[in-house]
Structures are given as structure tokens and as C-alpha cells.
PDB file of N, H, CA, C and O in Angstrom:
ATOM      1  N   MET A   1      -4.052  -3.767   3.532  1.00  0.00           N
ATOM      2  CA  MET A   1      -3.435  -2.979   2.508  1.00  0.00           C
ATOM      3  C   MET A   1      -2.127  -2.440   3.029  1.00  0.00           C
ATOM      4  O   MET A   1      -2.078  -1.755   4.051  1.00  0.00           O
ATOM      5  N   GLY A   2      -1.065  -2.760   2.310  1.00  0.00           N
ATOM      6  H   GLY A   2      -1.105  -3.316   1.480  1.00  0.00           H
ATOM      7  CA  GLY A   2       0.244  -2.250   2.670  1.00  0.00           C
ATOM      8  C   GLY A   2       0.595  -1.066   1.786  1.00  0.00           C
ATOM      9  O   GLY A   2       0.363  -1.097   0.578  1.00  0.00           O
ATOM     10  N   PHE A   3       1.150  -0.029   2.382  1.00  0.00           N
ATOM     11  H   PHE A   3       1.339  -0.004   3.364  1.00  0.00           H
ATOM     12  CA  PHE A   3       1.499   1.183   1.648  1.00  0.00           C
ATOM     13  C   PHE A   3       3.010   1.296   1.533  1.00  0.00           C
ATOM     14  O   PHE A   3       3.730   1.154   2.521  1.00  0.00           O
ATOM     15  N   THR A   4       3.484   1.552   0.318  1.00  0.00           N
ATOM     16  H   THR A   4       2.898   1.667  -0.485  1.00  0.00           H
ATOM     17  CA  THR A   4       4.919   1.682   0.095  1.00  0.00           C
ATOM     18  C   THR A   4       5.179   2.603  -1.085  1.00  0.00           C
ATOM     19  O   THR A   4       4.311   2.790  -1.938  1.00  0.00           O
ATOM     20  N   THR A   5       6.371   3.178  -1.132  1.00  0.00           N
ATOM     21  H   THR A   5       7.076   3.027  -0.440  1.00  0.00           H
ATOM     22  CA  THR A   5       6.789   3.962  -2.300  1.00  0.00           C
ATOM     23  C   THR A   5       7.798   3.191  -3.122  1.00  0.00           C
ATOM     24  O   THR A   5       8.222   3.645  -4.185  1.00  0.00           O
ATOM     25  N   ARG A   6       8.186   2.014  -2.628  1.00  0.00           N
ATOM     26  H   ARG A   6       7.842   1.645  -1.764  1.00  0.00           H
ATOM     27  CA  ARG A   6       9.162   1.203  -3.363  1.00  0.00           C
ATOM     28  C   ARG A   6       8.626   0.802  -4.716  1.00  0.00           C
ATOM     29  O   ARG A   6       7.448   0.474  -4.856  1.00  0.00           O
ATOM     30  N   ARG A   7       9.480   0.827  -5.699  1.00  0.00           N
ATOM     31  H   ARG A   7      10.437   1.093  -5.586  1.00  0.00           H
ATOM     32  CA  ARG A   7       9.075   0.417  -7.035  1.00  0.00           C
ATOM     33  C   ARG A   7       9.367  -1.054  -7.263  1.00  0.00           C
ATOM     34  O   ARG A   7       8.748  -1.674  -8.127  1.00  0.00           O
ATOM     35  N   ARG A   8      10.290  -1.626  -6.513  1.00  0.00           N
ATOM     36  H   ARG A   8      10.793  -1.123  -5.810  1.00  0.00           H
ATOM     37  CA  ARG A   8      10.636  -3.037  -6.682  1.00  0.00           C
ATOM     38  C   ARG A   8      10.225  -3.783  -5.435  1.00  0.00           C
ATOM     39  O   ARG A   8      10.852  -3.650  -4.384  1.00  0.00           O
ATOM     40  N   ILE A   9       9.184  -4.559  -5.551  1.00  0.00           N
ATOM     41  H   ILE A   9       8.675  -4.666  -6.404  1.00  0.00           H
ATOM     42  CA  ILE A   9       8.756  -5.402  -4.445  1.00  0.00           C
ATOM     43  C   ILE A   9       8.715  -6.827  -4.960  1.00  0.00           C
ATOM     44  O   ILE A   9       8.730  -7.055  -6.169  1.00  0.00           O
ATOM     45  N   GLU A  10       8.664  -7.773  -4.062  1.00  0.00           N
ATOM     46  H   GLU A  10       8.652  -7.588  -3.079  1.00  0.00           H
ATOM     47  CA  GLU A  10       8.774  -9.185  -4.426  1.00  0.00           C
ATOM     48  C   GLU A  10       7.539  -9.744  -5.117  1.00  0.00           C
ATOM     49  O   GLU A  10       7.616 -10.803  -5.740  1.00  0.00           O
ATOM     50  N   ARG A  11       6.430  -9.077  -5.026  1.00  0.00           N
ATOM     51  H   ARG A  11       6.367  -8.216  -4.521  1.00  0.00           H
ATOM     52  CA  ARG A  11       5.224  -9.635  -5.626  1.00  0.00           C
ATOM     53  C   ARG A  11       4.393  -8.550  -6.286  1.00  0.00           C
ATOM     54  O   ARG A  11       4.392  -7.399  -5.850  1.00  0.00           O
ATOM     55  N   GLY A  12       3.704  -8.920  -7.317  1.00  0.00           N
ATOM     56  H   GLY A  12       3.705  -9.855  -7.672  1.00  0.00           H
ATOM     57  CA  GLY A  12       2.726  -8.076  -7.970  1.00  0.00           C
ATOM     58  C   GLY A  12       3.058  -6.604  -8.141  1.00  0.00           C
ATOM     59  O   GLY A  12       4.070  -6.111  -7.644  1.00  0.00           O
ATOM     60  N   ALA A  13       2.206  -5.938  -8.834  1.00  0.00           N
ATOM     61  H   ALA A  13       1.383  -6.339  -9.238  1.00  0.00           H
ATOM     62  CA  ALA A  13       2.369  -4.519  -9.101  1.00  0.00           C
ATOM     63  C   ALA A  13       1.788  -3.685  -7.965  1.00  0.00           C
ATOM     64  O   ALA A  13       0.910  -4.127  -7.224  1.00  0.00           O
ATOM     65  N   LEU A  14       2.301  -2.481  -7.855  1.00  0.00           N
ATOM     66  H   LEU A  14       3.014  -2.123  -8.457  1.00  0.00           H
ATOM     67  CA  LEU A  14       1.738  -1.530  -6.915  1.00  0.00           C
ATOM     68  C   LEU A  14       0.455  -0.965  -7.513  1.00  0.00           C
ATOM     69  O   LEU A  14       0.390  -0.691  -8.711  1.00  0.00           O
ATOM     70  N   ILE A  15      -0.548  -0.795  -6.686  1.00  0.00           N
ATOM     71  H   ILE A  15      -0.495  -1.018  -5.712  1.00  0.00           H
ATOM     72  CA  ILE A  15      -1.819  -0.253  -7.140  1.00  0.00           C
ATOM     73  C   ILE A  15      -1.936   1.181  -6.641  1.00  0.00           C
ATOM     74  O   ILE A  15      -1.792   1.416  -5.441  1.00  0.00           O
ATOM     75  N   PRO A  16      -2.190   2.141  -7.514  1.00  0.00           N
ATOM     76  CA  PRO A  16      -2.368   3.522  -7.061  1.00  0.00           C
ATOM     77  C   PRO A  16      -3.559   3.622  -6.111  1.00  0.00           C
ATOM     78  O   PRO A  16      -4.586   2.977  -6.321  1.00  0.00           O
ATOM     79  N   PHE A  17      -3.415   4.431  -5.073  1.00  0.00           N
ATOM     80  H   PHE A  17      -2.581   4.955  -4.902  1.00  0.00           H
ATOM     81  CA  PHE A  17      -4.425   4.546  -4.035  1.00  0.00           C
ATOM     82  C   PHE A  17      -5.798   4.896  -4.598  1.00  0.00           C
ATOM     83  O   PHE A  17      -6.800   4.339  -4.150  1.00  0.00           O
ATOM     84  N   ASN A  18      -5.868   5.806  -5.567  1.00  0.00           N
ATOM     85  H   ASN A  18      -5.054   6.259  -5.930  1.00  0.00           H
ATOM     86  CA  ASN A  18      -7.168   6.209  -6.096  1.00  0.00           C
ATOM     87  C   ASN A  18      -7.911   5.041  -6.754  1.00  0.00           C
ATOM     88  O   ASN A  18      -9.139   5.069  -6.832  1.00  0.00           O
ATOM     89  N   LEU A  19      -7.198   4.026  -7.224  1.00  0.00           N
ATOM     90  H   LEU A  19      -6.200   4.003  -7.160  1.00  0.00           H
ATOM     91  CA  LEU A  19      -7.855   2.870  -7.825  1.00  0.00           C
ATOM     92  C   LEU A  19      -8.301   1.840  -6.796  1.00  0.00           C
ATOM     93  O   LEU A  19      -9.140   0.991  -7.095  1.00  0.00           O
ATOM     94  N   VAL A  20      -7.755   1.905  -5.596  1.00  0.00           N
ATOM     95  H   VAL A  20      -7.073   2.595  -5.353  1.00  0.00           H
ATOM     96  CA  VAL A  20      -8.075   0.917  -4.567  1.00  0.00           C
ATOM     97  C   VAL A  20      -9.208   1.404  -3.643  1.00  0.00           C
ATOM     98  O   VAL A  20      -9.780   0.606  -2.901  1.00  0.00           O
ATOM     99  N   ILE A  21      -9.525   2.673  -3.681  1.00  0.00           N
ATOM    100  H   ILE A  21      -9.059   3.322  -4.284  1.00  0.00           H
ATOM    101  CA  ILE A  21     -10.562   3.222  -2.798  1.00  0.00           C
ATOM    102  C   ILE A  21     -11.908   2.504  -2.959  1.00  0.00           C
ATOM    103  O   ILE A  21     -12.510   2.141  -1.948  1.00  0.00           O
ATOM    104  N   PRO A  22     -12.407   2.284  -4.178  1.00  0.00           N
ATOM    105  CA  PRO A  22     -13.708   1.585  -4.292  1.00  0.00           C
ATOM    106  C   PRO A  22     -13.694   0.200  -3.649  1.00  0.00           C
ATOM    107  O   PRO A  22     -14.659  -0.173  -2.982  1.00  0.00           O
ATOM    108  N   LYS A  23     -12.625  -0.565  -3.835  1.00  0.00           N
ATOM    109  H   LYS A  23     -11.841  -0.262  -4.377  1.00  0.00           H
ATOM    110  CA  LYS A  23     -12.525  -1.902  -3.228  1.00  0.00           C
ATOM    111  C   LYS A  23     -12.488  -1.786  -1.712  1.00  0.00           C
ATOM    112  O   LYS A  23     -13.132  -2.568  -1.013  1.00  0.00           O
ATOM    113  N   MET A  24     -11.735  -0.811  -1.198  1.00  0.00           N
ATOM    114  H   MET A  24     -11.212  -0.176  -1.766  1.00  0.00           H
ATOM    115  CA  MET A  24     -11.637  -0.620   0.242  1.00  0.00           C
ATOM    116  C   MET A  24     -13.012  -0.297   0.830  1.00  0.00           C
ATOM    117  O   MET A  24     -13.375  -0.840   1.873  1.00  0.00           O
ATOM    118  N   LEU A  25     -13.766   0.563   0.190  1.00  0.00           N
ATOM    119  H   LEU A  25     -13.471   1.004  -0.658  1.00  0.00           H
ATOM    120  CA  LEU A  25     -15.100   0.918   0.688  1.00  0.00           C
ATOM    121  C   LEU A  25     -16.042  -0.279   0.645  1.00  0.00           C
ATOM    122  O   LEU A  25     -16.875  -0.447   1.535  1.00  0.00           O
ATOM    123  N   GLU A  26     -15.916  -1.104  -0.378  1.00  0.00           N
ATOM    124  H   GLU A  26     -15.239  -0.967  -1.102  1.00  0.00           H
ATOM    125  CA  GLU A  26     -16.744  -2.312  -0.490  1.00  0.00           C
ATOM    126  C   GLU A  26     -16.462  -3.270   0.668  1.00  0.00           C
ATOM    127  O   GLU A  26     -17.392  -3.769   1.302  1.00  0.00           O
ATOM    128  N   VAL A  27     -15.198  -3.525   0.940  1.00  0.00           N
ATOM    129  H   VAL A  27     -14.443  -3.119   0.424  1.00  0.00           H
ATOM    130  CA  VAL A  27     -14.815  -4.431   2.029  1.00  0.00           C
ATOM    131  C   VAL A  27     -15.276  -3.879   3.369  1.00  0.00           C
ATOM    132  O   VAL A  27     -15.690  -4.642   4.242  1.00  0.00           O
ATOM    133  N   MET A  28     -15.210  -2.570   3.540  1.00  0.00           N
ATOM    134  H   MET A  28     -14.874  -1.951   2.831  1.00  0.00           H
ATOM    135  CA  MET A  28     -15.569  -1.947   4.820  1.00  0.00           C
ATOM    136  C   MET A  28     -17.057  -2.075   5.139  1.00  0.00           C
ATOM    137  O   MET A  28     -17.448  -1.905   6.294  1.00  0.00           O
ATOM    138  N   LYS A  29     -17.891  -2.370   4.146  1.00  0.00           N
ATOM    139  H   LYS A  29     -17.573  -2.508   3.208  1.00  0.00           H
ATOM    140  CA  LYS A  29     -19.323  -2.552   4.400  1.00  0.00           C
ATOM    141  C   LYS A  29     -19.569  -3.737   5.315  1.00  0.00           C
ATOM    142  O   LYS A  29     -20.468  -3.699   6.156  1.00  0.00           O
ATOM    143  N   ASP A  30     -18.772  -4.800   5.156  1.00  0.00           N
ATOM    144  H   ASP A  30     -18.042  -4.831   4.473  1.00  0.00           H
ATOM    145  CA  ASP A  30     -19.001  -6.041   5.898  1.00  0.00           C
ATOM    146  C   ASP A  30     -17.816  -6.488   6.750  1.00  0.00           C
ATOM    147  O   ASP A  30     -17.899  -7.502   7.443  1.00  0.00           O
ATOM    148  N   GLY A  31     -16.735  -5.752   6.705  1.00  0.00           N
ATOM    149  H   GLY A  31     -16.668  -4.928   6.143  1.00  0.00           H
ATOM    150  CA  GLY A  31     -15.567  -6.208   7.436  1.00  0.00           C
ATOM    151  C   GLY A  31     -14.619  -5.068   7.749  1.00  0.00           C
ATOM    152  O   GLY A  31     -14.990  -3.894   7.734  1.00  0.00           O
ATOM    153  N   LYS A  32     -13.414  -5.441   8.026  1.00  0.00           N
ATOM    154  H   LYS A  32     -13.113  -6.394   8.038  1.00  0.00           H
ATOM    155  CA  LYS A  32     -12.398  -4.474   8.405  1.00  0.00           C
ATOM    156  C   LYS A  32     -11.324  -4.387   7.333  1.00  0.00           C
ATOM    157  O   LYS A  32     -11.043  -5.357   6.628  1.00  0.00           O
ATOM    158  N   VAL A  33     -10.741  -3.225   7.228  1.00  0.00           N
ATOM    159  H   VAL A  33     -10.969  -2.437   7.801  1.00  0.00           H
ATOM    160  CA  VAL A  33      -9.589  -3.010   6.363  1.00  0.00           C
ATOM    161  C   VAL A  33      -8.447  -2.584   7.266  1.00  0.00           C
ATOM    162  O   VAL A  33      -8.584  -1.651   8.058  1.00  0.00           O
ATOM    163  N   HIS A  34      -7.331  -3.263   7.146  1.00  0.00           N
ATOM    164  H   HIS A  34      -7.220  -4.021   6.503  1.00  0.00           H
ATOM    165  CA  HIS A  34      -6.152  -2.925   7.931  1.00  0.00           C
ATOM    166  C   HIS A  34      -5.158  -2.223   7.022  1.00  0.00           C
ATOM    167  O   HIS A  34      -4.855  -2.705   5.931  1.00  0.00           O
ATOM    168  N   LEU A  35      -4.652  -1.085   7.474  1.00  0.00           N
ATOM    169  H   LEU A  35      -4.898  -0.694   8.361  1.00  0.00           H
ATOM    170  CA  LEU A  35      -3.677  -0.320   6.712  1.00  0.00           C
ATOM    171  C   LEU A  35      -2.313  -0.492   7.354  1.00  0.00           C
ATOM    172  O   LEU A  35      -2.147  -0.251   8.549  1.00  0.00           O
ATOM    173  N   VAL A  36      -1.336  -0.910   6.559  1.00  0.00           N
ATOM    174  H   VAL A  36      -1.470  -1.107   5.588  1.00  0.00           H
ATOM    175  CA  VAL A  36       0.013  -1.176   7.068  1.00  0.00           C
ATOM    176  C   VAL A  36       0.970  -0.135   6.504  1.00  0.00           C
ATOM    177  O   VAL A  36       1.145  -0.029   5.290  1.00  0.00           O
ATOM    178  N   PHE A  37       1.584   0.628   7.395  1.00  0.00           N
ATOM    179  H   PHE A  37       1.441   0.542   8.382  1.00  0.00           H
ATOM    180  CA  PHE A  37       2.604   1.602   7.039  1.00  0.00           C
ATOM    181  C   PHE A  37       3.872   1.236   7.787  1.00  0.00           C
ATOM    182  O   PHE A  37       3.805   0.749   8.915  1.00  0.00           O
ATOM    183  N   GLY A  38       5.004   1.458   7.186  1.00  0.00           N
ATOM    184  H   GLY A  38       5.058   1.854   6.269  1.00  0.00           H
ATOM    185  CA  GLY A  38       6.266   1.225   7.880  1.00  0.00           C
ATOM    186  C   GLY A  38       6.754   2.513   8.502  1.00  0.00           C
ATOM    187  O   GLY A  38       6.024   3.501   8.592  1.00  0.00           O
ATOM    188  N   ASN A  39       8.009   2.483   8.931  1.00  0.00           N
ATOM    189  H   ASN A  39       8.602   1.681   8.857  1.00  0.00           H
ATOM    190  CA  ASN A  39       8.564   3.710   9.498  1.00  0.00           C
ATOM    191  C   ASN A  39       8.829   4.712   8.379  1.00  0.00           C
ATOM    192  O   ASN A  39       8.855   4.347   7.204  1.00  0.00           O
ATOM    193  N   GLU A  40       9.024   5.958   8.742  1.00  0.00           N
ATOM    194  H   GLU A  40       9.003   6.255   9.696  1.00  0.00           H
ATOM    195  CA  GLU A  40       9.155   7.018   7.742  1.00  0.00           C
ATOM    196  C   GLU A  40      10.390   6.874   6.859  1.00  0.00           C
ATOM    197  O   GLU A  40      10.363   7.248   5.686  1.00  0.00           O
ATOM    198  N   LYS A  41      11.453   6.341   7.406  1.00  0.00           N
ATOM    199  H   LYS A  41      11.475   6.037   8.358  1.00  0.00           H
ATOM    200  CA  LYS A  41      12.698   6.222   6.639  1.00  0.00           C
ATOM    201  C   LYS A  41      12.638   5.100   5.603  1.00  0.00           C
ATOM    202  O   LYS A  41      12.992   5.314   4.444  1.00  0.00           O
ATOM    203  N   ASP A  42      12.200   3.924   6.000  1.00  0.00           N
ATOM    204  H   ASP A  42      11.913   3.751   6.942  1.00  0.00           H
ATOM    205  CA  ASP A  42      12.283   2.746   5.140  1.00  0.00           C
ATOM    206  C   ASP A  42      10.949   2.174   4.687  1.00  0.00           C
ATOM    207  O   ASP A  42      10.920   1.370   3.756  1.00  0.00           O
ATOM    208  N   GLY A  43       9.863   2.555   5.304  1.00  0.00           N
ATOM    209  H   GLY A  43       9.887   3.209   6.061  1.00  0.00           H
ATOM    210  CA  GLY A  43       8.573   1.967   4.966  1.00  0.00           C
ATOM    211  C   GLY A  43       8.491   0.535   5.466  1.00  0.00           C
ATOM    212  O   GLY A  43       9.380   0.078   6.184  1.00  0.00           O
ATOM    213  N   PRO A  44       7.431  -0.180   5.094  1.00  0.00           N
ATOM    214  CA  PRO A  44       7.277  -1.564   5.549  1.00  0.00           C
ATOM    215  C   PRO A  44       8.284  -2.476   4.862  1.00  0.00           C
ATOM    216  O   PRO A  44       8.703  -2.216   3.734  1.00  0.00           O
ATOM    217  N   SER A  45       8.665  -3.535   5.545  1.00  0.00           N
ATOM    218  H   SER A  45       8.326  -3.746   6.462  1.00  0.00           H
ATOM    219  CA  SER A  45       9.608  -4.512   4.975  1.00  0.00           C
ATOM    220  C   SER A  45       8.885  -5.374   3.951  1.00  0.00           C
ATOM    221  O   SER A  45       7.655  -5.400   3.911  1.00  0.00           O
ATOM    222  N   ASN A  46       9.650  -6.079   3.123  1.00  0.00           N
ATOM    223  H   ASN A  46      10.649  -6.058   3.156  1.00  0.00           H
ATOM    224  CA  ASN A  46       9.046  -7.018   2.175  1.00  0.00           C
ATOM    225  C   ASN A  46       8.267  -8.099   2.908  1.00  0.00           C
ATOM    226  O   ASN A  46       7.234  -8.558   2.420  1.00  0.00           O
ATOM    227  N   GLU A  47       8.751  -8.507   4.070  1.00  0.00           N
ATOM    228  H   GLU A  47       9.590  -8.134   4.467  1.00  0.00           H
ATOM    229  CA  GLU A  47       8.041  -9.511   4.862  1.00  0.00           C
ATOM    230  C   GLU A  47       6.668  -8.980   5.293  1.00  0.00           C
ATOM    231  O   GLU A  47       5.669  -9.693   5.209  1.00  0.00           O
ATOM    232  N   GLU A  48       6.627  -7.730   5.753  1.00  0.00           N
ATOM    233  H   GLU A  48       7.439  -7.151   5.821  1.00  0.00           H
ATOM    234  CA  GLU A  48       5.353  -7.135   6.149  1.00  0.00           C
ATOM    235  C   GLU A  48       4.420  -7.003   4.946  1.00  0.00           C
ATOM    236  O   GLU A  48       3.227  -7.291   5.044  1.00  0.00           O
ATOM    237  N   LEU A  49       4.968  -6.566   3.812  1.00  0.00           N
ATOM    238  H   LEU A  49       5.937  -6.332   3.732  1.00  0.00           H
ATOM    239  CA  LEU A  49       4.138  -6.425   2.616  1.00  0.00           C
ATOM    240  C   LEU A  49       3.629  -7.764   2.107  1.00  0.00           C
ATOM    241  O   LEU A  49       2.548  -7.835   1.523  1.00  0.00           O
ATOM    242  N   SER A  50       4.397  -8.829   2.324  1.00  0.00           N
ATOM    243  H   SER A  50       5.275  -8.772   2.799  1.00  0.00           H
ATOM    244  CA  SER A  50       3.975 -10.152   1.850  1.00  0.00           C
ATOM    245  C   SER A  50       2.719 -10.641   2.571  1.00  0.00           C
ATOM    246  O   SER A  50       2.037 -11.542   2.083  1.00  0.00           O
ATOM    247  N   LYS A  51       2.415 -10.061   3.715  1.00  0.00           N
ATOM    248  H   LYS A  51       2.969  -9.329   4.112  1.00  0.00           H
ATOM    249  CA  LYS A  51       1.228 -10.451   4.480  1.00  0.00           C
ATOM    250  C   LYS A  51      -0.001  -9.639   4.083  1.00  0.00           C
ATOM    251  O   LYS A  51      -1.101  -9.894   4.572  1.00  0.00           O
ATOM    252  N   CYS A  52       0.183  -8.674   3.207  1.00  0.00           N
ATOM    253  H   CYS A  52       1.077  -8.467   2.809  1.00  0.00           H
ATOM    254  CA  CYS A  52      -0.921  -7.812   2.769  1.00  0.00           C
ATOM    255  C   CYS A  52      -1.551  -8.378   1.502  1.00  0.00           C
ATOM    256  O   CYS A  52      -0.850  -8.884   0.626  1.00  0.00           O
ATOM    257  N   ARG A  53      -2.846  -8.293   1.409  1.00  0.00           N
ATOM    258  H   ARG A  53      -3.416  -7.882   2.120  1.00  0.00           H
ATOM    259  CA  ARG A  53      -3.543  -8.764   0.202  1.00  0.00           C
ATOM    260  C   ARG A  53      -3.354  -7.790  -0.960  1.00  0.00           C
ATOM    261  O   ARG A  53      -3.358  -8.194  -2.123  1.00  0.00           O
ATOM    262  N   VAL A  54      -3.188  -6.511  -0.639  1.00  0.00           N
ATOM    263  H   VAL A  54      -3.185  -6.184   0.306  1.00  0.00           H
ATOM    264  CA  VAL A  54      -3.030  -5.471  -1.650  1.00  0.00           C
ATOM    265  C   VAL A  54      -1.856  -4.593  -1.241  1.00  0.00           C
ATOM    266  O   VAL A  54      -1.716  -4.239  -0.070  1.00  0.00           O
ATOM    267  N   VAL A  55      -1.007  -4.241  -2.217  1.00  0.00           N
ATOM    268  H   VAL A  55      -1.121  -4.528  -3.168  1.00  0.00           H
ATOM    269  CA  VAL A  55       0.100  -3.322  -1.957  1.00  0.00           C
ATOM    270  C   VAL A  55      -0.175  -2.047  -2.747  1.00  0.00           C
ATOM    271  O   VAL A  55      -0.333  -2.073  -3.968  1.00  0.00           O
ATOM    272  N   VAL A  56      -0.229  -0.940  -2.028  1.00  0.00           N
ATOM    273  H   VAL A  56      -0.101  -0.919  -1.036  1.00  0.00           H
ATOM    274  CA  VAL A  56      -0.711   0.325  -2.571  1.00  0.00           C
ATOM    275  C   VAL A  56       0.403   1.364  -2.563  1.00  0.00           C
ATOM    276  O   VAL A  56       1.271   1.364  -1.690  1.00  0.00           O
ATOM    277  N   THR A  57       0.357   2.247  -3.551  1.00  0.00           N
ATOM    278  H   THR A  57      -0.348   2.247  -4.260  1.00  0.00           H
ATOM    279  CA  THR A  57       1.251   3.388  -3.573  1.00  0.00           C
ATOM    280  C   THR A  57       0.414   4.655  -3.650  1.00  0.00           C
ATOM    281  O   THR A  57      -0.648   4.669  -4.272  1.00  0.00           O
ATOM    282  N   ILE A  58       0.889   5.708  -3.023  1.00  0.00           N
ATOM    283  H   ILE A  58       1.751   5.697  -2.518  1.00  0.00           H
ATOM    284  CA  ILE A  58       0.250   7.015  -3.127  1.00  0.00           C
ATOM    285  C   ILE A  58       1.177   7.849  -4.009  1.00  0.00           C
ATOM    286  O   ILE A  58       2.275   8.211  -3.586  1.00  0.00           O
ATOM    287  N   PRO A  59       0.748   8.154  -5.219  1.00  0.00           N
ATOM    288  CA  PRO A  59       1.623   8.903  -6.121  1.00  0.00           C
ATOM    289  C   PRO A  59       2.046  10.248  -5.492  1.00  0.00           C
ATOM    290  O   PRO A  59       1.241  10.965  -4.898  1.00  0.00           O
ATOM    291  N   ALA A  60       3.331  10.550  -5.650  1.00  0.00           N
ATOM    292  H   ALA A  60       3.985   9.968  -6.133  1.00  0.00           H
ATOM    293  CA  ALA A  60       3.871  11.795  -5.106  1.00  0.00           C
ATOM    294  C   ALA A  60       4.899  12.357  -6.077  1.00  0.00           C
ATOM    295  O   ALA A  60       5.399  11.638  -6.942  1.00  0.00           O
ATOM    296  N   ASP A  61       5.207  13.610  -5.939  1.00  0.00           N
ATOM    297  H   ASP A  61       4.801  14.194  -5.236  1.00  0.00           H
ATOM    298  CA  ASP A  61       6.230  14.245  -6.762  1.00  0.00           C
ATOM    299  C   ASP A  61       7.576  13.594  -6.471  1.00  0.00           C
ATOM    300  O   ASP A  61       7.944  13.431  -5.307  1.00  0.00           O
ATOM    301  N   ALA A  62       8.308  13.223  -7.501  1.00  0.00           N
ATOM    302  H   ALA A  62       8.009  13.355  -8.447  1.00  0.00           H
ATOM    303  CA  ALA A  62       9.597  12.554  -7.330  1.00  0.00           C
ATOM    304  C   ALA A  62      10.584  13.390  -6.517  1.00  0.00           C
ATOM    305  O   ALA A  62      11.467  12.842  -5.858  1.00  0.00           O
ATOM    306  N   ALA A  63      10.439  14.694  -6.562  1.00  0.00           N
ATOM    307  H   ALA A  63       9.722  15.140  -7.098  1.00  0.00           H
ATOM    308  CA  ALA A  63      11.321  15.573  -5.785  1.00  0.00           C
ATOM    309  C   ALA A  63      11.004  15.525  -4.297  1.00  0.00           C
ATOM    310  O   ALA A  63      11.840  15.881  -3.467  1.00  0.00           O
ATOM    311  N   TYR A  64       9.795  15.085  -3.961  1.00  0.00           N
ATOM    312  H   TYR A  64       9.116  14.795  -4.636  1.00  0.00           H
ATOM    313  CA  TYR A  64       9.353  15.010  -2.565  1.00  0.00           C
ATOM    314  C   TYR A  64       8.688  13.670  -2.291  1.00  0.00           C
ATOM    315  O   TYR A  64       7.487  13.619  -2.027  1.00  0.00           O
ATOM    316  N   PRO A  65       9.449  12.592  -2.350  1.00  0.00           N
ATOM    317  CA  PRO A  65       8.835  11.268  -2.149  1.00  0.00           C
ATOM    318  C   PRO A  65       8.253  11.129  -0.749  1.00  0.00           C
ATOM    319  O   PRO A  65       8.745  11.726   0.209  1.00  0.00           O
ATOM    320  N   THR A  66       7.195  10.329  -0.650  1.00  0.00           N
ATOM    321  H   THR A  66       6.796   9.844  -1.428  1.00  0.00           H
ATOM    322  CA  THR A  66       6.552  10.119   0.645  1.00  0.00           C
ATOM    323  C   THR A  66       7.266   9.020   1.403  1.00  0.00           C
ATOM    324  O   THR A  66       6.876   8.689   2.523  1.00  0.00           O
TER     325      THR A  66
END
């Protein structure tokens, strides 16, 4: 799972974190979940996100983006 605040990414829609939690817990029963975060300034690159099966966003106040 790749985490980003970007609204424009090269593939698919961003999934809000609260909607991905059930899937993450299901996968964790039998396997591993890898969480990908980029640096604080830019976040993960499009190349890094392209390797993730799911791209997730954590909703935040627009005045204080994560």
C-alpha cells in the first residue's frame, strides 16, 4: 500500500484509508502488508507508487495537508 496526498497519479483512484482497513486486516491474516511512504516534502514517486497494489490517501484538512 502506497500512501500519498497527490490528487493526480498515473493510475487508478486514491482510496481513503478508512475504506482500505478491512482489506488490510484480511491480508494480514495470512500474509504481510507493506506500507510505502515517501519523504515528507514530496511523498513517494510515481515509480514507487506504480509498484503498489493499492494507493491510499489519508484525508486531511486542506489548510494542513499531510
